[in-house]
C-alpha positions in Angstrom: 167.2 95.0 14.3 166.1 95.7 17.2 164.0 93.6 18.8 160.6 96.0 18.5 161.1 95.8 14.9 161.4 91.5 14.7 158.4 91.8 16.9 156.4 94.2 14.6 157.8 91.9 11.5 157.1 88.3 13.3 153.1 90.0 13.3 152.7 90.9 10.1 154.3 87.5 8.9 151.3 85.8 11.2 148.7 88.1 10.0 149.7 87.4 6.3 149.5 83.6 7.1 145.7 83.7 8.5 144.7 86.0 5.7 146.0 83.4 3.1 144.5 80.8 5.1 141.3 82.3 5.4 141.0 83.5 1.8 144.3 81.9 -0.1 142.5 78.3 -1.2 138.6 78.4 0.4 136.3 76.7 -1.4 133.4 79.0 -1.2 130.5 77.1 -3.7 130.0 74.3 -5.1 132.3 73.0 -7.1 135.0 75.6 -5.6 135.8 79.0 -7.8 133.4 79.2 -10.2 131.9 75.6 -10.0 134.9 74.5 -11.9 135.8 71.6 -9.9 139.5 72.1 -9.9 141.9 72.9 -7.0 145.9 74.3 -7.1 146.6 71.8 -4.5 147.7 68.6 -3.6 146.0 66.3 -1.7 146.6 62.7 0.4 146.5 60.2 -2.2 145.1 57.4 0.0 143.1 57.6 3.0 141.1 55.0 5.2 139.6 54.4 9.0 142.7 55.4 10.5 145.2 56.3 7.5 145.5 60.3 6.8 142.1 61.1 8.8 142.3 64.7 10.1 138.6 63.8 11.9 135.2 62.9 11.2 131.3 63.4 12.4 128.1 62.6 12.4 125.9 64.9 10.9 122.2 65.1 12.4 120.2 63.9 9.6 120.8 63.2 6.1 121.6 65.6 2.5 123.6 65.5 -0.2 125.0 68.6 -0.3 128.8 69.4 -0.7 131.2 70.6 2.2 131.9 74.4 1.9 135.1 76.0 3.7 136.1 79.5 4.1 139.1 79.9 6.7 139.0 77.7 9.6 135.2 76.8 9.2 133.5 74.0 7.2 129.8 74.7 6.2 127.3 71.4 5.3 123.5 71.5 5.0 121.6 68.3 6.5 118.0 67.6 7.0 116.2 66.1 9.9 112.4 65.2 11.0 111.7 63.2 7.9 112.9 60.8 5.8 115.8 59.2 8.1 114.2 55.6 8.0 113.0 55.5 4.1 110.8 52.7 5.4 109.3 54.8 7.9 109.4 58.6 7.2 107.5 60.2 9.4 105.3 63.4 9.6 106.5 66.0 7.1 105.6 68.3 9.1 108.9 67.7 11.4 110.4 68.6 8.2 114.0 71.0 9.1 116.5 72.0 7.2 119.9 72.6 9.2 122.9 74.6 8.5 125.8 73.1 10.3 129.1 75.2 10.9 131.9 73.0 12.0 135.6 73.8 13.4 138.2 73.0 10.5 141.0 72.0 12.8 138.8 69.9 15.1 135.5 68.8 13.5 133.6 70.5 16.8 130.3 71.8 15.7 131.0 75.5 16.2 127.5 76.4 15.8 123.7 75.6 14.3 120.6 77.2 12.4 117.7 75.4 11.8 114.8 77.8 10.5 111.5 77.3 10.4 110.2 74.7 7.1 107.9 77.1 5.1 104.9 74.7 3.7 103.2 73.1 1.9 106.5 71.0 1.0 107.2 68.2 -1.6 105.9 64.7 -0.4 108.8 62.5 0.5 108.4 60.3 -2.1 110.1 59.1 -5.5 113.1 61.0 -6.4 113.1 62.8 -3.4 113.6 59.7 -1.3 117.0 59.6 -2.8 118.7 62.7 -2.3 116.1 64.9 0.2 115.4 68.2 1.4 119.4 69.3 2.1 120.9 69.0 -1.9 121.3 72.8 -2.1 125.3 73.6 -1.0 125.7 76.7 0.7 128.3 79.9 -0.7 129.9 82.5 1.1 131.6 85.7 0.1 134.4 85.0 2.9 132.4 87.3 5.4 129.1 86.0 5.2 127.4 82.7 4.5 124.6 82.1 2.4 121.9 79.0 2.2 119.0 78.1 -0.2 116.6 76.1 1.3 113.8 75.9 -1.7 110.3 76.5 -0.7 111.6 77.9 2.8 113.8 80.6 1.2 116.9 82.0 1.2 119.1 82.8 4.7 122.1 84.8 5.3 124.4 84.2 8.2 127.3 86.0 9.7 130.1 83.5 10.2 129.8 83.3 13.5 126.2 82.5 13.0 124.5 85.6 13.5 121.2 85.8 11.4 121.3 88.8 8.9 118.0 88.7 6.6 115.9 85.8 4.9 113.7 86.0 1.6 111.3 83.8 -0.1 111.7 82.5 -3.7 108.1 80.8 -4.5 106.2 78.2 -3.3 105.5 76.5 -7.0 106.9 72.8 -7.4 108.1 72.2 -11.2 106.2 69.0 -13.3 108.3 66.1 -11.3 108.0 67.9 -7.9 111.3 66.2 -6.8 112.3 69.6 -4.7 115.2 72.0 -4.9 118.7 70.8 -5.5 120.3 74.3 -7.3 123.2 76.3 -5.4 123.5 79.6 -4.9 126.6 81.5 -5.7 127.7 85.6 -4.9 128.4 87.6 -7.7 130.3 91.1 -6.8 127.6 92.1 -4.7 124.8 89.8 -5.7 123.5 86.7 -4.3 121.9 84.4 -7.5 119.7 81.9 -7.0 118.1 79.4 -9.4 114.4 78.8 -8.2 113.5 77.2 -11.1 111.5 74.5 -9.5 110.1 77.2 -6.9 109.0 80.0 -9.2 111.1 79.5 -12.6 113.3 82.4 -12.1 116.6 83.4 -11.7 116.5 86.0 -8.6 119.5 88.6 -7.6 119.3 89.9 -4.3 121.7 92.6 -2.5 123.7 89.9 -0.8 124.0 92.1 2.2 120.7 93.8 2.7 118.5 90.7 0.8 117.2 93.4 -1.5 115.9 91.5 -4.6 118.1 93.6 -7.4 116.0 92.1 -10.3 114.1 88.6 -11.2 114.3 86.9 -14.7 111.0 84.4 -15.1 109.8 82.6 -17.6 107.5 79.9 -18.9 110.6 78.2 -20.9 112.5 78.1 -17.5 111.8 74.5 -16.8 113.7 71.6 -15.4 117.2 73.2 -14.1 118.0 72.2 -10.9 121.8 73.5 -12.1 123.7 75.9 -10.0 124.5 79.4 -12.1 128.3 80.5 -13.1 129.6 83.3 -14.8 131.2 83.0 -18.3 133.4 86.0 -19.5 133.0 86.9 -22.8 136.3 87.7 -25.4 135.3 91.6 -24.6 135.6 91.0 -20.9 132.1 91.4 -20.2 130.5 88.6 -17.6 127.1 86.5 -18.6 125.2 84.1 -16.2 124.8 80.9 -17.9 121.7 78.6 -17.0 120.7 75.3 -18.9 117.2 74.5 -19.3 115.3 71.6 -20.4 114.8 72.9 -24.4 117.2 76.2 -24.5 120.6 77.3 -22.5 120.3 81.2 -21.4 122.9 84.2 -21.3 121.7 86.9 -19.1 123.4 90.0 -17.8 124.3 89.9 -14.5 123.6 93.8 -13.9 120.3 93.9 -15.6 118.6 90.5 -15.3 117.8 90.7 -19.0 118.4 87.6 -21.4 120.9 88.6 -23.7 121.3 85.0 -25.7 120.0 81.8 -26.0 120.6 78.6 -27.7 118.0 76.1 -29.2 119.3 72.6 -27.3 116.9 69.6 -26.4 118.5 68.6 -22.7 116.4 66.2 -21.5 113.9 66.6 -18.3 116.0 67.9 -16.1 119.2 69.1 -15.9 121.3 68.5 -12.8 125.2 69.4 -13.8 126.8 72.5 -14.0 128.8 74.0 -16.6 131.8 74.7 -17.0 134.3 77.9 -19.0 137.0 78.4 -20.8 138.4 81.3 -23.5 135.0 82.4 -23.8 133.2 79.1 -24.3 130.4 77.3 -22.2 130.5 73.4 -21.9 127.2 72.2 -21.1 127.2 68.6 -19.9 124.2 67.6 -19.2 121.4 64.8 -18.7 121.9 63.2 -22.2 124.0 65.7 -23.9 127.1 67.6 -24.0 127.7 71.1 -26.0 130.2 73.7 -26.3 128.7 77.8 -26.9 130.6 80.6 -27.9 129.6 83.3 -25.3 128.5 87.1 -26.4 126.2 86.4 -28.6 122.9 88.3 -28.8 119.2 86.8 -29.4 118.7 83.3 -30.6 122.1 82.0 -31.5 121.2 78.5 -32.2 123.3 78.4 -35.9 125.6 80.8 -34.7 127.2 80.1 -31.8 126.9 76.7 -30.9 130.6 75.2 -31.9 129.7 71.4 -31.6 126.7 69.2 -29.7 126.8 65.4 -29.2 124.8 62.9 -27.5 125.7 60.5 -24.4 125.8 63.2 -21.5 127.0 62.6 -17.9 123.5 62.2 -16.5 124.2 63.8 -13.0 127.8 65.1 -13.0 129.1 68.0 -13.5 132.6 68.1 -16.1 135.9 69.4 -15.5 137.4 71.5 -18.0 141.5 71.6 -18.2 144.1 71.4 -21.0 142.2 71.6 -23.7 140.0 68.7 -22.9 136.5 68.2 -20.9 136.4 65.4 -18.4 133.0 64.1 -16.8 132.1 60.7 -15.5 129.0 60.1 -16.4 126.1 58.2 -13.6 126.7 54.7 -14.7 130.8 55.1 -13.7 132.2 55.7 -16.8 135.0 58.5 -17.3 134.8 60.4 -20.9 137.2 62.8 -21.8 136.6 64.9 -25.2 138.6 67.0 -27.3 137.3 70.7 -25.6 137.3 72.1 -29.3 135.7 69.4 -31.1 134.2 67.4 -28.8 135.1 64.4 -30.3 135.8 61.5 -27.6 139.4 60.6 -27.0 139.2 58.0 -24.6 136.8 56.3 -22.6 137.0 54.2 -19.5 135.3 52.6 -16.6 136.4 53.7 -12.7 136.8 50.0 -11.7 136.2 46.6 -12.4 133.7 46.6 -9.4 130.1 46.7 -9.9 128.4 49.9 -12.1 130.1 52.6 -9.6 127.0 54.6 -9.6 127.9 58.1 -9.3 126.3 61.3 -8.7 129.5 63.4 -6.9 131.7 65.5 -9.7 134.7 65.2 -10.7 137.5 66.9 -8.7 140.7 67.9 -10.2 143.7 68.6 -7.8 147.2 69.4 -8.6 148.4 65.7 -8.1 145.7 63.7 -8.7 141.9 63.1 -10.0 138.9 62.2 -7.5 135.7 60.1 -8.6 133.7 59.8 -5.5 131.0 56.7 -6.2 128.0 56.1 -3.8 129.0 52.6 -2.7 132.0 51.7 -4.2 134.7 53.9 -2.2 136.6 57.7 -3.9 139.1 56.8 -6.6 142.5 58.6 -7.1 143.8 58.6 -10.7 145.9 59.9 -12.7 144.0 61.1 -16.3 147.1 61.9 -19.0 146.8 60.0 -22.0 144.8 57.1 -19.9 143.0 56.5 -16.8 145.5 54.9 -14.2 144.3 54.4 -10.7 146.2 55.2 -7.6 143.8 54.4 -4.8 140.4 53.3 -4.3 139.3 54.9 -0.9 136.4 53.5 1.5 135.7 53.8 5.5 134.5 50.5 6.5 132.1 51.9 9.3 130.3 53.8 6.8 128.1 52.1 4.1 125.6 55.1 3.4 126.0 56.8 0.0 128.7 59.2 -1.1 126.4 61.5 -3.5 128.3 64.7 -2.9 131.3 66.0 -4.4 134.3 67.0 -2.8 136.0 69.9 -1.4 139.6 71.0 -1.3 141.4 73.4 0.6 145.1 74.3 1.3 146.4 70.3 1.5 143.1 69.1 3.2 140.2 67.2 1.5 136.6 67.3 2.9 134.1 64.6 1.8 130.8 64.3 2.8 128.5 60.6 3.0 124.8 60.9 3.4 125.5 60.4 7.8 129.6 61.6 7.8 131.7 64.3 7.0 135.0 63.9 6.7 138.7 66.1 6.9 141.3 64.2 5.3 144.8 65.1 5.5 148.7 64.1 5.1 148.9 65.0 8.9 146.0 63.2 10.5 145.8 61.0 12.8 142.1 60.2 13.3 140.8 56.9 13.8 137.4 56.0 12.5 136.8 53.5 15.2 137.1 55.8 18.0 133.2 57.5 16.3 130.0 55.5 17.0 128.5 54.5 13.7 125.4 52.6 12.1 124.7 51.0 8.9 121.9 52.8 7.2 118.6 52.1 6.9 118.4 50.8 3.5 121.0 50.7 0.6 121.5 53.6 -2.3 119.8 52.3 -5.8 120.2 54.2 -9.2 117.0 56.7 -9.9 117.9 56.2 -13.8 117.8 52.3 -12.9 114.9 52.5 -10.7 112.6 54.2 -13.0 113.2 52.1 -15.9 113.1 49.2 -13.6 109.8 49.9 -11.8 108.6 51.0 -15.2 108.1 47.2 -16.8 105.2 46.1 -16.5 103.1 49.7 -15.9 104.5 51.4 -18.7 107.0 53.1 -17.3 104.7 55.1 -14.8 105.6 58.7 -13.2 103.7 61.1 -11.5 103.4 63.2 -14.8 103.2 62.6 -18.4 106.5 65.1 -17.8 108.3 62.3 -15.6 111.7 61.4 -16.8 111.2 58.5 -19.2 113.2 55.9 -21.5 113.6 58.3 -24.3 115.8 61.0 -22.2 117.4 58.2 -20.3 118.4 56.1 -23.1 120.2 58.9 -25.2 122.9 59.5 -22.0 124.4 56.2 -23.6 124.7 56.9 -26.9 128.4 57.0 -27.4 129.3 57.2 -30.7 126.5 60.0 -31.4 124.9 58.2 -34.6 121.0 58.6 -32.5 120.6 54.6 -32.2 121.3 52.7 -29.0 122.6 49.0 -29.4 122.7 46.6 -26.9 126.5 46.9 -26.3 125.9 50.5 -25.6 123.2 50.1 -23.0 125.3 47.2 -21.4 127.4 50.3 -20.0 124.2 51.7 -18.8 123.4 51.4 -14.7 120.5 49.4 -15.9 120.0 45.2 -14.5 120.8 42.8 -17.6 117.2 41.9 -17.2 116.2 45.3 -17.5 118.6 45.7 -20.3 117.3 42.7 -22.0 113.5 43.1 -21.4 114.2 47.0 -22.5 115.1 45.5 -26.2 112.7 42.7 -26.6 110.1 45.4 -26.0 111.4 48.8 -27.5 112.7 47.2 -30.6 109.5 47.2 -32.7 111.6 47.2 -36.0 114.2 44.1 -34.7 116.8 45.6 -36.4 118.9 45.1 -33.1 118.4 49.5 -31.9 116.8 51.5 -30.3 116.1 54.4 -33.1 114.5 57.8 -32.2 111.1 56.4 -33.2 111.6 53.7 -31.1 112.5 55.7 -28.3 109.9 58.3 -28.6 107.0 55.2 -28.3 108.4 54.1 -25.5 107.9 57.2 -24.5 104.9 57.9 -25.6 103.8 54.9 -23.1 104.1 56.5 -19.7 101.5 56.4 -18.1 100.1 58.6 -15.2 97.7 57.7 -11.9 94.6 59.1 -12.7 93.9 62.1 -10.7 97.3 63.5 -11.0 98.6 66.9 -12.2 100.0 67.5 -15.6 102.7 69.9 -15.7 103.8 72.6 -13.3 102.2 72.7 -9.7 100.6 76.2 -9.3 102.0 78.3 -12.0 101.6 81.9 -12.3 101.4 83.7 -15.3 104.8 84.4 -17.0 106.5 85.3 -20.6 107.8 82.4 -22.2 110.9 84.2 -22.2 112.7 87.0 -19.7 112.4 90.9 -21.0 115.4 90.8 -23.9 118.7 92.9 -23.4 119.7 95.4 -25.4 123.1 97.4 -26.0 
């Protein structure tokens, strides 16, 4: 073999390896490929300040969006100019959202884009102080990166940071005025945006030009902070799945028209993203979990709901693996259910230390599962027929909350706290002690417990009658699916014991030891709102109840 041929083969080998790194195991959107939360890769099972840490960087602002990995680039978003010190939030006129690109090998910042904020914007109060203005994870098609910044719009950049196009999606506020959180996804030549809060619409843009292709808007499009996913029916056609407050929709991705809907009450807000497998979509939302057969037409409530049960995860999204549905709830309890029936196979608390309040979704690697708690570390574990902890991993110098889901690419794990971004790898030699750190201004509290705690003595006072209240929150803990909440079930909630006791004492009107449906509804009805506040959606446009219906 001559030298020229050897050199050519060497160049081809290098090109193929580089191509594999750039495309083979990218983590291009929220929760990875089709939001499954599954990585075809091994990861380090243990890490810490100076253990398997490749690099760490301090972020310029807060945020709860998840990292995204495209080839040798890592992307994250933050917000700055407002709310960095919750006690002294500052002037909302200074609010900026930032898209930041980092070098994957070193953590060095390569570029940053901070487009102007469009006003008016939702006030920094209530739940927004918990998650802020950088909750939407970016997405990429491998060539460009797309960021959704709520009322400020959608922005497209190439991987070098060159602006390509921008579009607005609306300036309304939903009933809770909690801001934006849904993440964009790429589907073929389309960029899909869940603009539920901004305009009660799912919007499809041409990903290359920014031209709006279609818009599915409706009055029933409410309460969804969920990232859209693509489900494949048994006949091979694609559907976009969106869970809403009272219904779940299947939308035709070509026309944007509504193919089917199933009537299920999921609660006042839906933060989690569904998963799909074998022609079935699994929704594990605020207080309910359900399985629906794809491929229906029209109202499929009676025909296509495979099963439905109480005790949803609250905020985190589920994982479907080996015929089982896995989810960790906001209260830190892991549930494993039979995907065919919905029946619980086993449950376990993540660890014995504290309540382990959890917003991040489960992530499955080849060799371990990951569960990231807000303040008690990221737990690696196995989950075959039981829960077995491998390790609990913390960064001693970072006491800010971890609310974001993990990203995994080519054996490397990317975690993000409210203040820092980390790359964890088996060959990592970085020492966190070399990075200047600081304690956050305030510890994180769970939003569920906060609403209940603040409510006593003020009848669960909220911004409006449409705010989240005890009826929805309590059903999250109905483990045995009997439509009643027992003291034992309530004990698994993230609420302080004093609040649990107070709730049972005040809510259990018939003194039978349970909080039944009638009692929960009465507690919900007792919610009050401040005089002069708007009840319902702010600045709504006139829309149909549902989008235009699809026809064959």
